Each structure stands twice: as structure tokens, then as C-alpha cells.
N, CA, C and O atoms as a GROMACS GRO file, in nm:
protein
  456
    1UNK      N    1  -0.768   2.986   1.082
    1UNK     CA    2  -0.745   2.881   0.998
    1UNK      C    3  -0.819   2.738   1.043
    1UNK      O    4  -0.824   2.704   1.161
    2UNK      N    5  -0.859   2.682   0.964
    2UNK     CA    6  -0.905   2.534   0.979
    2UNK      C    7  -0.818   2.435   1.061
    2UNK      O    8  -0.696   2.436   1.044
    3UNK      N    9  -0.863   2.366   1.130
    3UNK     CA   10  -0.767   2.250   1.174
    3UNK      C   11  -0.823   2.150   1.111
    3UNK      O   12  -0.944   2.132   1.116
    4UNK      N   13  -0.736   2.068   1.041
    4UNK     CA   14  -0.783   1.936   1.007
    4UNK      C   15  -0.796   1.821   1.069
    4UNK      O   16  -0.697   1.774   1.124
    5UNK      N   17  -0.907   1.758   1.072
    5UNK     CA   18  -0.975   1.655   1.173
    5UNK      C   19  -0.976   1.528   1.098
    5UNK      O   20  -1.040   1.509   0.994
    6UNK      N   21  -0.904   1.450   1.153
    6UNK     CA   22  -0.934   1.288   1.084
    6UNK      C   23  -1.034   1.266   1.159
    6UNK      O   24  -1.034   1.316   1.271
    7UNK      N   25  -1.135   1.193   1.118
    7UNK     CA   26  -1.226   1.121   1.197
    7UNK      C   27  -1.197   0.996   1.227
    7UNK      O   28  -1.104   0.944   1.166
    8UNK      N   29  -1.267   0.922   1.326
    8UNK     CA   30  -1.224   0.780   1.321
    8UNK      C   31  -1.265   0.678   1.196
    8UNK      O   32  -1.365   0.690   1.124
    9UNK      N   33  -1.184   0.596   1.189
    9UNK     CA   34  -1.145   0.533   1.074
    9UNK      C   35  -1.250   0.407   1.092
    9UNK      O   36  -1.269   0.356   1.203
   10UNK      N   37  -1.315   0.363   0.974
   10UNK     CA   38  -1.414   0.248   0.983
   10UNK      C   39  -1.352   0.170   0.920
   10UNK      O   40  -1.284   0.209   0.825
   11UNK      N   41  -1.358   0.013   0.963
   11UNK     CA   42  -1.294  -0.091   0.898
   11UNK      C   43  -1.408  -0.184   0.899
   11UNK      O   44  -1.464  -0.244   0.991
   12UNK      N   45  -1.429  -0.179   0.766
   12UNK     CA   46  -1.530  -0.312   0.693
   12UNK      C   47  -1.502  -0.450   0.680
   12UNK      O   48  -1.422  -0.475   0.590
   13UNK      N   49  -1.554  -0.571   0.760
   13UNK     CA   50  -1.492  -0.708   0.714
   13UNK      C   51  -1.617  -0.770   0.740
   13UNK      O   52  -1.681  -0.783   0.844
   14UNK      N   53  -1.642  -0.815   0.589
   14UNK     CA   54  -1.761  -0.907   0.591
   14UNK      C   55  -1.758  -1.044   0.703
   14UNK      O   56  -1.657  -1.099   0.746
   15UNK      N   57  -1.873  -1.070   0.728
   15UNK     CA   58  -1.884  -1.166   0.850
   15UNK      C   59  -1.834  -1.322   0.778
   15UNK      O   60  -1.773  -1.403   0.848
   16UNK      N   61  -1.868  -1.350   0.634
   16UNK     CA   62  -1.837  -1.472   0.583
   16UNK      C   63  -1.688  -1.464   0.550
   16UNK      O   64  -1.642  -1.550   0.475
   17UNK      N   65  -1.614  -1.375   0.597
   17UNK     CA   66  -1.479  -1.432   0.610
   17UNK      C   67  -1.398  -1.441   0.464
   17UNK      O   68  -1.290  -1.499   0.446
   18UNK      N   69  -1.470  -1.375   0.373
   18UNK     CA   70  -1.420  -1.389   0.229
   18UNK      C   71  -1.276  -1.286   0.214
   18UNK      O   72  -1.235  -1.257   0.102
   19UNK      N   73  -1.216  -1.242   0.322
   19UNK     CA   74  -1.134  -1.160   0.312
   19UNK      C   75  -1.122  -1.062   0.193
   19UNK      O   76  -1.038  -1.042   0.105
   20UNK      N   77  -1.241  -1.011   0.227
   20UNK     CA   78  -1.252  -0.855   0.149
   20UNK      C   79  -1.288  -0.757   0.269
   20UNK      O   80  -1.377  -0.774   0.353
   21UNK      N   81  -1.197  -0.648   0.258
   21UNK     CA   82  -1.151  -0.552   0.359
   21UNK      C   83  -1.176  -0.436   0.333
   21UNK      O   84  -1.147  -0.423   0.214
   22UNK      N   85  -1.226  -0.307   0.385
   22UNK     CA   86  -1.213  -0.197   0.336
   22UNK      C   87  -1.201  -0.112   0.428
   22UNK      O   88  -1.290  -0.104   0.513
   23UNK      N   89  -1.088  -0.029   0.432
   23UNK     CA   90  -1.074   0.084   0.534
   23UNK      C   91  -1.111   0.259   0.492
   23UNK      O   92  -1.053   0.329   0.409
   24UNK      N   93  -1.216   0.290   0.572
   24UNK     CA   94  -1.222   0.435   0.511
   24UNK      C   95  -1.197   0.528   0.617
   24UNK      O   96  -1.217   0.519   0.738
   25UNK      N   97  -1.144   0.626   0.540
   25UNK     CA   98  -1.075   0.763   0.631
   25UNK      C   99  -1.156   0.899   0.531
   25UNK      O  100  -1.158   0.926   0.411
   26UNK      N  101  -1.213   0.959   0.651
   26UNK     CA  102  -1.265   1.078   0.621
   26UNK      C  103  -1.193   1.204   0.687
   26UNK      O  104  -1.160   1.207   0.805
   27UNK      N  105  -1.176   1.283   0.618
   27UNK     CA  106  -1.089   1.401   0.639
   27UNK      C  107  -1.200   1.530   0.630
   27UNK      O  108  -1.281   1.534   0.537
   28UNK      N  109  -1.197   1.632   0.729
   28UNK     CA  110  -1.246   1.742   0.698
   28UNK      C  111  -1.173   1.830   0.630
   28UNK      O  112  -1.061   1.855   0.672
   29UNK      N  113  -1.223   1.896   0.511
   29UNK     CA  114  -1.129   1.998   0.441
   29UNK      C  115  -1.145   2.126   0.459
   29UNK      O  116  -1.047   2.201   0.462
   30UNK      N  117  -1.302   2.182   0.479
   30UNK     CA  118  -1.316   2.322   0.515
   30UNK      C  119  -1.437   2.318   0.551
   30UNK      O  120  -1.509   2.230   0.505
   31UNK      N  121  -1.488   2.416   0.642
   31UNK     CA  122  -1.612   2.429   0.686
   31UNK      C  123  -1.666   2.587   0.701
   31UNK      O  124  -1.597   2.673   0.755
   32UNK      N  125  -1.775   2.608   0.655
   32UNK     CA  126  -1.838   2.738   0.636
   32UNK      C  127  -1.985   2.728   0.681
   32UNK      O  128  -2.036   2.617   0.694
   33UNK      N  129  -2.052   2.838   0.706
   33UNK     CA  130  -2.150   2.848   0.739
   33UNK      C  131  -2.246   2.944   0.615
   33UNK      O  132  -2.200   3.054   0.584
   34UNK      N  133  -2.343   2.908   0.567
   34UNK     CA  134  -2.425   3.028   0.484
   34UNK      C  135  -2.536   3.069   0.519
   34UNK      O  136  -2.607   2.994   0.586
   35UNK      N  137  -2.577   3.187   0.485
   35UNK     CA  138  -2.672   3.258   0.537
   35UNK      C  139  -2.672   3.283   0.707
   35UNK      O  140  -2.778   3.314   0.761
   36UNK      N  141  -2.584   3.272   0.766
   36UNK     CA  142  -2.543   3.273   0.905
   36UNK      C  143  -2.610   3.153   0.986
   36UNK      O  144  -2.602   3.145   1.108
   37UNK      N  145  -2.686   3.048   0.897
   37UNK     CA  146  -2.763   2.964   0.961
   37UNK      C  147  -2.720   2.807   0.927
   37UNK      O  148  -2.727   2.712   1.005
   38UNK      N  149  -2.685   2.805   0.819
   38UNK     CA  150  -2.660   2.658   0.780
   38UNK      C  151  -2.526   2.589   0.754
   38UNK      O  152  -2.461   2.614   0.653
   39UNK      N  153  -2.488   2.506   0.844
   39UNK     CA  154  -2.330   2.482   0.844
   39UNK      C  155  -2.294   2.403   0.724
   39UNK      O  156  -2.382   2.322   0.694
   40UNK      N  157  -2.195   2.403   0.653
   40UNK     CA  158  -2.160   2.314   0.569
   40UNK      C  159  -2.009   2.284   0.578
   40UNK      O  160  -1.925   2.364   0.620
   41UNK      N  161  -1.982   2.136   0.527
   41UNK     CA  162  -1.845   2.069   0.565
   41UNK      C  163  -1.821   2.002   0.426
   41UNK      O  164  -1.894   1.938   0.349
   42UNK      N  165  -1.693   2.042   0.424
   42UNK     CA  166  -1.643   1.996   0.274
   42UNK      C  167  -1.555   1.865   0.309
   42UNK      O  168  -1.462   1.889   0.385
   43UNK      N  169  -1.567   1.751   0.274
   43UNK     CA  170  -1.488   1.598   0.308
   43UNK      C  171  -1.431   1.540   0.222
   43UNK      O  172  -1.490   1.514   0.116
   44UNK      N  173  -1.302   1.504   0.243
   44UNK     CA  174  -1.226   1.383   0.152
   44UNK      C  175  -1.232   1.271   0.212
   44UNK      O  176  -1.197   1.254   0.329
   45UNK      N  177  -1.266   1.204   0.154
   45UNK     CA  178  -1.242   1.039   0.164
   45UNK      C  179  -1.187   0.952   0.102
   45UNK      O  180  -1.208   0.932  -0.017
   46UNK      N  181  -1.098   0.877   0.183
   46UNK     CA  182  -1.010   0.778   0.104
   46UNK      C  183  -1.064   0.625   0.130
   46UNK      O  184  -1.085   0.590   0.247
   47UNK      N  185  -1.084   0.546   0.035
   47UNK     CA  186  -1.094   0.388   0.053
   47UNK      C  187  -0.957   0.351   0.034
   47UNK      O  188  -0.878   0.404  -0.044
   48UNK      N  189  -0.935   0.248   0.117
   48UNK     CA  190  -0.788   0.139   0.095
   48UNK      C  191  -0.871   0.016   0.116
   48UNK      O  192  -0.944  -0.004   0.212
   49UNK      N  193  -0.850  -0.072   0.005
   49UNK     CA  194  -0.864  -0.208  -0.019
   49UNK      C  195  -0.766  -0.274   0.080
   49UNK      O  196  -0.649  -0.278   0.045
   50UNK      N  197  -0.800  -0.324   0.197
   50UNK     CA  198  -0.688  -0.404   0.297
   50UNK      C  199  -0.723  -0.558   0.282
   50UNK      O  200  -0.677  -0.639   0.362
   51UNK      N  201  -0.796  -0.592   0.192
   51UNK     CA  202  -0.798  -0.725   0.189
   51UNK      C  203  -0.718  -0.768   0.045
   51UNK      O  204  -0.654  -0.692  -0.027
   52UNK      N  205  -0.746  -0.927   0.026
   52UNK     CA  206  -0.646  -0.987  -0.074
   52UNK      C  207  -0.730  -0.981  -0.230
   52UNK      O  208  -0.677  -1.004  -0.338
   53UNK      N  209  -0.872  -0.944  -0.210
   53UNK     CA  210  -0.953  -0.957  -0.298
   53UNK      C  211  -0.999  -0.827  -0.387
   53UNK      O  212  -1.044  -0.730  -0.326
   54UNK      N  213  -0.990  -0.824  -0.516
   54UNK     CA  214  -1.036  -0.706  -0.580
   54UNK      C  215  -1.173  -0.663  -0.492
   54UNK      O  216  -1.245  -0.752  -0.448
   55UNK      N  217  -1.196  -0.557  -0.474
   55UNK     CA  218  -1.356  -0.497  -0.454
   55UNK      C  219  -1.419  -0.460  -0.605
   55UNK      O  220  -1.373  -0.404  -0.704
   56UNK      N  221  -1.537  -0.516  -0.575
   56UNK     CA  222  -1.607  -0.488  -0.719
   56UNK      C  223  -1.710  -0.406  -0.706
   56UNK      O  224  -1.776  -0.377  -0.806
   57UNK      N  225  -1.740  -0.355  -0.580
   57UNK     CA  226  -1.825  -0.234  -0.542
   57UNK      C  227  -1.845  -0.218  -0.398
   57UNK      O  228  -1.842  -0.304  -0.310
   58UNK      N  229  -1.871  -0.059  -0.388
   58UNK     CA  230  -1.881  -0.027  -0.254
   58UNK      C  231  -1.971   0.080  -0.293
   58UNK      O  232  -1.951   0.156  -0.388
   59UNK      N  233  -2.081   0.082  -0.207
   59UNK     CA  234  -2.181   0.186  -0.182
   59UNK      C  235  -2.213   0.241  -0.054
   59UNK      O  236  -2.163   0.192   0.048
   60UNK      N  237  -2.293   0.340  -0.051
   60UNK     CA  238  -2.321   0.414   0.111
   60UNK      C  239  -2.445   0.499   0.072
   60UNK      O  240  -2.459   0.536  -0.044
   61UNK      N  241  -2.527   0.528   0.162
   61UNK     CA  242  -2.640   0.613   0.188
   61UNK      C  243  -2.583   0.716   0.258
   61UNK      O  244  -2.498   0.688   0.342
   62UNK      N  245  -2.619   0.847   0.238
   62UNK     CA  246  -2.600   0.969   0.298
   62UNK      C  247  -2.712   1.060   0.283
   62UNK      O  248  -2.793   1.064   0.191
   63UNK      N  249  -2.704   1.135   0.389
   63UNK     CA  250  -2.840   1.249   0.357
   63UNK      C  251  -2.774   1.383   0.374
   63UNK      O  252  -2.668   1.400   0.434
   64UNK      N  253  -2.851   1.484   0.313
   64UNK     CA  254  -2.801   1.597   0.325
   64UNK      C  255  -2.661   1.639   0.239
   64UNK      O  256  -2.601   1.743   0.264
   65UNK      N  257  -2.625   1.558   0.149
   65UNK     CA  258  -2.515   1.608   0.077
   65UNK      C  259  -2.571   1.682  -0.032
   65UNK      O  260  -2.668   1.668  -0.107
   66UNK      N  261  -2.467   1.777  -0.016
   66UNK     CA  262  -2.486   1.913  -0.116
   66UNK      C  263  -2.440   1.915  -0.249
   66UNK      O  264  -2.502   1.958  -0.346
   67UNK      N  265  -2.305   1.858  -0.246
   67UNK     CA  266  -2.225   1.828  -0.373
   67UNK      C  267  -2.166   1.691  -0.332
   67UNK      O  268  -2.155   1.638  -0.222
   68UNK      N  269  -2.129   1.645  -0.472
   68UNK     CA  270  -2.020   1.508  -0.474
   68UNK      C  271  -1.942   1.531  -0.585
   68UNK      O  272  -1.962   1.612  -0.676
   69UNK      N  273  -1.818   1.429  -0.566
   69UNK     CA  274  -1.756   1.422  -0.670
   69UNK      C  275  -1.682   1.298  -0.708
   69UNK      O  276  -1.651   1.232  -0.609
   70UNK      N  277  -1.650   1.255  -0.803
   70UNK     CA  278  -1.574   1.086  -0.802
   70UNK      C  279  -1.652   0.983  -0.753
   70UNK      O  280  -1.601   0.872  -0.734
   71UNK      N  281  -1.772   1.006  -0.729
   71UNK     CA  282  -1.861   0.901  -0.694
   71UNK      C  283  -1.977   0.895  -0.823
   71UNK      O  284  -1.984   0.974  -0.916
   72UNK      N  285  -2.055   0.790  -0.801
   72UNK     CA  286  -2.198   0.803  -0.898
   72UNK      C  287  -2.278   0.768  -0.786
   72UNK      O  288  -2.263   0.682  -0.700
   73UNK      N  289  -2.395   0.878  -0.812
   73UNK     CA  290  -2.513   0.856  -0.732
   73UNK      C  291  -2.633   0.762  -0.797
   73UNK      O  292  -2.681   0.810  -0.900
   74UNK      N  293  -2.686   0.642  -0.754
   74UNK     CA  294  -2.764   0.536  -0.816
   74UNK      C  295  -2.878   0.508  -0.693
   74UNK      O  296  -2.835   0.458  -0.589
   75UNK      N  297  -2.995   0.534  -0.702
   75UNK     CA  298  -3.113   0.500  -0.631
   75UNK      C  299  -3.055   0.544  -0.492
   75UNK      O  300  -3.020   0.456  -0.413
   76UNK      N  301  -3.044   0.658  -0.463
   76UNK     CA  302  -3.019   0.733  -0.319
   76UNK      C  303  -2.883   0.653  -0.295
   76UNK      O  304  -2.886   0.633  -0.173
   77UNK      N  305  -2.775   0.601  -0.340
   77UNK     CA  306  -2.668   0.529  -0.306
   77UNK      C  307  -2.561   0.588  -0.350
   77UNK      O  308  -2.583   0.615  -0.468
   78UNK      N  309  -2.447   0.626  -0.317
   78UNK     CA  310  -2.323   0.652  -0.363
   78UNK      C  311  -2.226   0.549  -0.370
   78UNK      O  312  -2.194   0.480  -0.273
   79UNK      N  313  -2.169   0.534  -0.507
   79UNK     CA  314  -2.098   0.414  -0.550
   79UNK      C  315  -1.987   0.463  -0.639
   79UNK      O  316  -1.978   0.574  -0.693
   80UNK      N  317  -1.885   0.335  -0.645
   80UNK     CA  318  -1.785   0.377  -0.712
   80UNK      C  319  -1.822   0.415  -0.860
   80UNK      O  320  -1.901   0.344  -0.922
   81UNK      N  321  -1.773   0.511  -0.908
   81UNK     CA  322  -1.801   0.539  -1.089
   81UNK      C  323  -1.763   0.433  -1.170
   81UNK      O  324  -1.687   0.337  -1.156
   82UNK      N  325  -1.840   0.478  -1.262
   82UNK     CA  326  -1.862   0.364  -1.398
   82UNK      C  327  -1.710   0.368  -1.490
   82UNK      O  328  -1.682   0.284  -1.576
   83UNK      N  329  -1.621   0.488  -1.449
   83UNK     CA  330  -1.517   0.501  -1.502
   83UNK      C  331  -1.396   0.416  -1.412
   83UNK      O  332  -1.297   0.371  -1.470
   84UNK      N  333  -1.414   0.402  -1.284
   84UNK     CA  334  -1.330   0.307  -1.170
   84UNK      C  335  -1.385   0.235  -1.093
   84UNK      O  336  -1.386   0.269  -0.975
   85UNK      N  337  -1.453   0.103  -1.134
   85UNK     CA  338  -1.566   0.054  -1.061
   85UNK      C  339  -1.497  -0.035  -0.983
   85UNK      O  340  -1.584  -0.105  -0.929
   86UNK      N  341  -1.404  -0.066  -0.952
   86UNK     CA  342  -1.313  -0.157  -0.903
   86UNK      C  343  -1.206  -0.106  -0.811
   86UNK      O  344  -1.149  -0.006  -0.852
   87UNK      N  345  -1.159  -0.162  -0.673
   87UNK     CA  346  -1.068  -0.125  -0.611
   87UNK      C  347  -0.953  -0.229  -0.594
   87UNK      O  348  -0.975  -0.310  -0.505
   88UNK      N  349  -0.832  -0.243  -0.662
   88UNK     CA  350  -0.767  -0.372  -0.657
   88UNK      C  351  -0.699  -0.391  -0.500
   88UNK      O  352  -0.686  -0.298  -0.422
   89UNK      N  353  -0.665  -0.512  -0.476
   89UNK     CA  354  -0.610  -0.552  -0.337
   89UNK      C  355  -0.491  -0.448  -0.333
   89UNK      O  356  -0.420  -0.417  -0.429
   90UNK      N  357  -0.483  -0.390  -0.181
   90UNK     CA  358  -0.397  -0.260  -0.150
   90UNK      C  359  -0.418  -0.128  -0.244
   90UNK      O  360  -0.338  -0.036  -0.232
   91UNK      N  361  -0.496  -0.122  -0.313
   91UNK     CA  362  -0.493   0.004  -0.353
   91UNK      C  363  -0.614   0.098  -0.304
   91UNK      O  364  -0.711   0.051  -0.242
   92UNK      N  365  -0.601   0.231  -0.337
   92UNK     CA  366  -0.667   0.344  -0.291
   92UNK      C  367  -0.757   0.381  -0.357
   92UNK      O  368  -0.737   0.355  -0.476
   93UNK      N  369  -0.885   0.451  -0.331
   93UNK     CA  370  -0.938   0.533  -0.414
   93UNK      C  371  -1.020   0.662  -0.338
   93UNK      O  372  -1.092   0.641  -0.241
   94UNK      N  373  -1.007   0.754  -0.377
   94UNK     CA  374  -1.089   0.891  -0.300
   94UNK      C  375  -1.167   0.997  -0.370
   94UNK      O  376  -1.141   1.031  -0.485
   95UNK      N  377  -1.259   1.046  -0.301
   95UNK     CA  378  -1.339   1.115  -0.357
   95UNK      C  379  -1.396   1.194  -0.261
   95UNK      O  380  -1.360   1.174  -0.145
   96UNK      N  381  -1.490   1.293  -0.289
   96UNK     CA  382  -1.538   1.407  -0.207
   96UNK      C  383  -1.683   1.395  -0.191
   96UNK      O  384  -1.755   1.311  -0.245
   97UNK      N  385  -1.730   1.517  -0.085
   97UNK     CA  386  -1.847   1.542  -0.071
   97UNK      C  387  -1.875   1.706   0.004
   97UNK      O  388  -1.784   1.766   0.061
   98UNK      N  389  -1.978   1.745  -0.006
   98UNK     CA  390  -2.003   1.884   0.081
   98UNK      C  391  -2.134   1.823   0.164
   98UNK      O  392  -2.217   1.764   0.095
   99UNK      N  393  -2.150   1.828   0.259
   99UNK     CA  394  -2.288   1.798   0.317
   99UNK      C  395  -2.316   1.907   0.418
   99UNK      O  396  -2.234   1.963   0.492
  100UNK      N  397  -2.474   1.930   0.407
  100UNK     CA  398  -2.503   2.045   0.525
  100UNK      C  399  -2.516   1.973   0.664
  100UNK      O  400  -2.602   1.894   0.701
  101UNK      N  401  -2.407   2.023   0.731
  101UNK     CA  402  -2.372   1.952   0.862
  101UNK      C  403  -2.257   2.010   0.929
  101UNK      O  404  -2.183   2.059   0.844
  102UNK      N  405  -2.213   2.023   1.045
  102UNK     CA  406  -2.120   2.055   1.108
  102UNK      C  407  -2.016   1.950   1.131
  102UNK      O  408  -1.919   1.965   1.205
  103UNK      N  409  -2.042   1.848   1.066
  103UNK     CA  410  -1.937   1.739   1.091
  103UNK      C  411  -1.949   1.641   0.965
  103UNK      O  412  -2.038   1.650   0.881
  104UNK      N  413  -1.847   1.548   0.965
  104UNK     CA  414  -1.860   1.448   0.842
  104UNK      C  415  -1.991   1.368   0.861
  104UNK      O  416  -2.048   1.353   0.969
  105UNK      N  417  -2.038   1.308   0.714
  105UNK     CA  418  -2.176   1.232   0.737
  105UNK      C  419  -2.111   1.084   0.786
  105UNK      O  420  -1.999   1.039   0.762
  106UNK      N  421  -2.201   1.036   0.849
  106UNK     CA  422  -2.208   0.873   0.882
  106UNK      C  423  -2.223   0.818   0.764
  106UNK      O  424  -2.326   0.819   0.697
  107UNK      N  425  -2.062   0.741   0.724
  107UNK     CA  426  -2.065   0.665   0.608
  107UNK      C  427  -2.050   0.490   0.657
  107UNK      O  428  -1.952   0.436   0.707
  108UNK      N  429  -2.150   0.444   0.630
  108UNK     CA  430  -2.127   0.295   0.642
  108UNK      C  431  -2.140   0.191   0.513
  108UNK      O  432  -2.245   0.164   0.456
  109UNK      N  433  -2.021   0.145   0.485
  109UNK     CA  434  -2.027   0.101   0.351
  109UNK      C  435  -2.091  -0.051   0.336
  109UNK      O  436  -2.102  -0.129   0.430
  110UNK      N  437  -2.132  -0.077   0.194
  110UNK     CA  438  -2.157  -0.182   0.152
  110UNK      C  439  -2.053  -0.257   0.062
  110UNK      O  440  -2.039  -0.216  -0.054
  111UNK      N  441  -1.997  -0.336   0.094
  111UNK     CA  442  -1.876  -0.381   0.024
  111UNK      C  443  -1.899  -0.498  -0.048
  111UNK      O  444  -1.961  -0.585   0.014
  112UNK      N  445  -1.858  -0.529  -0.186
  112UNK     CA  446  -1.897  -0.654  -0.244
  112UNK      C  447  -1.749  -0.688  -0.314
  112UNK      O  448  -1.692  -0.604  -0.384
  113UNK      N  449  -1.702  -0.800  -0.291
  113UNK     CA  450  -1.585  -0.864  -0.365
  113UNK      C  451  -1.612  -1.006  -0.395
  113UNK      O  452  -1.688  -1.064  -0.318
  114UNK      N  453  -1.562  -1.073  -0.498
  114UNK     CA  454  -1.621  -1.217  -0.551
  114UNK      C  455  -1.569  -1.288  -0.430
  114UNK      O  456  -1.587  -1.409  -0.418
   0.00000   0.00000   0.00000
């Protein structure tokens, strides 16, 4: 069976101290190998708005993504979808992806809040 791995949590706080905070948790859901050569990892991601203001945008770049859901891809960046463009203070947003890798992708978010 798969052992579920919670990767290190990334906390993003903007340097200007405008109380915009984001906690990112990535969890491996499944792993497999295609053609006995190429490793794939399915990842569930949860964002939590840890600040006091509504987050109006989160985006990140990631290579070797094979499939993704509940995020939009615009100009090679993955962002909150048009149907859920914000995350209110204290709220969560979840999405997922499959990457050609034996572990989670590096997710370094760019966060926007007013």
C-alpha cells in the first residue's frame, strides 16, 4: 500500500507586512511508474489563508505537470480558477496535480492580497 507523506509546509508572508499569509500543504496521494521507466506522483494541495485579508490571487510555476485540476493554467503559471478567484481570511482551497517525478513538485507561490 501507499504510505501517505505530508511534505514540508511552506508558509509565505510578504515582506511588506500587509498581513497576507498563505500556508501550503502538499500530500502524496498515489505513485506509479509508466513503461517501467517514468515515475509519476499524484499530489493533493491545500492552501490556507492564514492572514486577515482576502487573498485575491495565488500562482506558481511548475515543470513536468502531466495533469491538473481545480486550477487554471495561464502563461505557464497555475492560478486560482476563474470560478474561485479568491480565498477569504481563514479559508481553505484545494486542488491537485500529477507530475512526472518521484516526489511532489516545488511549489513557490506568488500571493496577492489588497
